[in-house]
N, C-alpha and C positions, 0 to 999 in steps of 0.2 A: 745544888738543887738547880733545875732549870729556871731560865730568867724569860721573860716575855715583854713583847711590847706591841704598840697596836700601830698597823699599816693604814694611813688612811683611805681606806676605799670604803664606798657606801654603796651597796647593791642592793636597791627598793625595789619591792612589787607593787608597779602601777597597774592602772587597767587596762591592759592592751592584751591582746591573743597572742601567746607565743607562736603558734602557727603561721603567723602573719608573714609573708613573703620579706623578706631583708632582716629579719629580727635577730638573724645567728647566721652562722657558717657551720656545715655539718662536715664531720669525719666518719666515711663509711666504710665497711669492711665487706665487699663483694664476695668473697670467699668462705664466709662464714655460713654455717647450717641456717635454714629459713627456719625461726620459729614465730610463734606467737607474738604480736605486739601488744604493749600495754595501751591502754586508752589514751588518745592525745590528752584529754582535757584532765585536769589535776589540779587539786588547790595551789594557792600562790604561798611561797613563804613572804613575811612581812617585811623583812630586811635580814640582810647578811652582812656580816663584817671579818674581815682578815685579822688574826692576830698572831704575829711573828712568836715562836719559840726559839730558844738557840741552846745549843748544846750548853752542859754545866762549865765546860770546860772553857768557854770563851770569858776574856776577862773584858772588864769594863761595862759595867751593866747599863743599858740603855734605858731611858725612863720614857714615859707617856702620858700625856693628858687627856682624859677620855670626856669629849663634847658631845652629850645627846647620841643622835644618831649615826654621827661619823668621830672620827679621833685626831687630833692635830699633835704631832710628833714634835717633840722638843728638840732644840739643836743636836743634844748629845746623842740623840737617836735617830738624827738625820740622816739622809741618802746622801754618801759622799760621792763627788765624783773621782774617777779615776784618772781621769784624762783632762787636757784643760778645752773641756766641750760640754755641753748641756746633758745630762743624764736622761734617760726615758726609762719611764716602767711601764711593761706590758703585763695589764691584770689579765687572766684568764679562769674564767669558771666551765669547767668541762663537766656536762650533765650525763651522769649513765643511765642510758636508757635502756633497764633491765627488759629481756624478753624480743627487742627489736634487734635481730641481727644482722638487718641491711643497713639500720641506724645507729649503732652502739653508742655514739656519742653526739652531743650537741655541743659546739664550742662557741662561748659568749669570749671576745677577745677585744681590747682594748688597749693603746698606747699612748700613753700622756706625760708629756714634758716635766722633769722637776722643777719645783720651782725656787725662789731663790731663800726660801728657808729650810730648803732638802727636803720637802713634800709632795707626794704626788696624790692627786683623787680622782677618783671617776665614779661612774655609776652605770647600774646594768638594769632594765626594766623585764617586768614580767617572769619572775624565777620560779619554776614548779618547783613544790615541795617533794625531793627526791635524791637520792645518792649524787654529790658532786665531789670532783677534785677540782681545790683551789689552786691556783698556780701564778708565781710571780716572778718575772726575769727583770733584772735592771740592768740596763746596758748602758755601760761608760760610767759605771757606778758601783757603789756597794754599800751594805749595813753591816757593820762589825765583822768586814771582810767577806762577806757573801752575798752572791747577786742571783741565785736561785733559790726561790722556797717553792716547796708543794706541801698538800693535806687533805684531809677528805672527812666528810661527815655526810650525815643523813639530814637534811632539810625536813623542817618541819613548817606546818601549815600556821599562820596567824601569830606568830612568835618571832622575836627576832634571834638569828641565827649566827653562832660563831662558828667561823672554819678557822682552826689552826694550823697554821704553816710553820716549817720548821726547816732549815737548808737541806737540798737533796743532798744525798749521800751521807747524811750525819748519824745515822742509826739511832735517831729519835722516833718518838712512837708516831707520831705526826706522818714522818717521813716512810718508815715502815708501814703504814695503812696505805699512806696514796700509792708506794711502790707495788705492793700487794694488787692492788686494784687495777693498777695498769697492767700486769704481768696476766690479770684475768682478762681482761679487754684483749689482750694480745693473743688469746688462744683461744682457738676453733673448739678445743673440747672443755673447757672451762666456763666460758662465758654462757652458753646454753644454759649452765647447771646454778648460776647466780642468781640471787634472789632479794626481793628488796630488804630495806636497810642493812646493807654490804657493808659498810663502813663502821656501822655498829659491831657486826657479828664478826668482822676482822678484828676490832678491839677487843673484843671478850676472847678470842682464840688467841691471842697473844702473852695471857695471864702465865705465869711460870715460866715465860723466854728470857732469856739473858741477850737484851737490846745490842750489847756491845760486842759480841761475838763477829767475827768475819764472815760467819755463814747466816747471817740473822734474817736476810730476806729468803733464802731457800730454807731455811728452819721455819720462817713463819707462814712462808705458803702451803710448806708440806702439812703442818698443824693446822690449818684452816682448812684445806681441803679432807684431811682425814677426820678433823672433828663435824663438818659443816655439811660437805657436799656427800663425802662417804654414806651417813648416814641417810641422806635424801634421796642417793640414786645407787648404791653400790658399786660405787667407784673407789679407786685407789690410784693415790700418787706416789709411784716408787722412785728410784734412784733416778737422775738425770729427768726430771720431770716427766717419765713415761706413765700415762694413764692408761689402765686397762679396766672393762666393766667387767660383771659377773660372770658373763659367758664368756669371756676371754681367760679371765683366771681360771672356770672349768677347766676349759681346754688345755691350758697351760699346765695345769695338775695331773690332766689325763696322760699328757704326754711325757710326764715325770715318771708317773708309775710305768708305763711301757717299758722306758728308758734304762729303770732300775730294773726289772723285771730281766731283759736282756742282758 
C-alpha cells in the first residue's frame, strides 16, 4: 500500500494577470516546429497543493495534519537535514503550454529555507487551469531518504487541485506520468501531437502496465503514443523511439516488397 504525506505548499490563484512581466521565467525550445499557440487568457485554478506519495517499500509511515488551504507537517514527516546546515526547498510548477512550440513550458520557481519544525512553505499567484508538472528539490536534506520529487496533473478552474508527487525514478504512478510528459516535451516529433488533459490521458494509458519493471518508462511512452497519438495522427512509435508517419510507413513497405522480389 502506498503512503502519502502533504508537503506544506500553497499555490493560490490571485487576481493578477499571468502574462504580466516578471511573473515567471520561461523555458523555450527554439528548434521545435512552429505550431499554433493556445489562447493566453485561461481560467485560473482556485488553489493547488502538493501531496507526496512514497513507494510501499519505504518504512516508517510519515504522518501529516491538514489545515485548511495549507498543510502543516508533523515532526515524523519533517524535512531532515543531511548536513550541519539549514536545508532549502525549491518548489516548481512547470506549466505545459500545449500548442506553443516556441515556449513549450512556463516555469514558476521559488526556493525557501526549512524552518525549525522541519517545514517549508511558499505560494504562487495566478495559475492557469492547464497541465502542470510539480517538482520539489530539497537541498541539504531529505524526507524518508528522498530529496527529489515530481508528478503531474491537469489543473481545473475554480476548484482545489492536488498534484501528487513521488520520488523521481521510483516507478510509482506520479513518477511515471511526470517522466512521460518530460519525454514528450523534449521530443520535436511528439510535442506537436500532444493535446490538452495530457496528464489524465497518460494516466489512463498506464492501465495494465507493470510499473515495477525496469523498462516501465519506455513501455509507458510506447503505450501512450500507440493508444493516443497514433489514432489521432497515423503515427507509430517503434523500437528506440523512432517515429514514422503513415507516408513513411508506406514507403518502407514498398521498399520491402521490391527487396523481396529481387
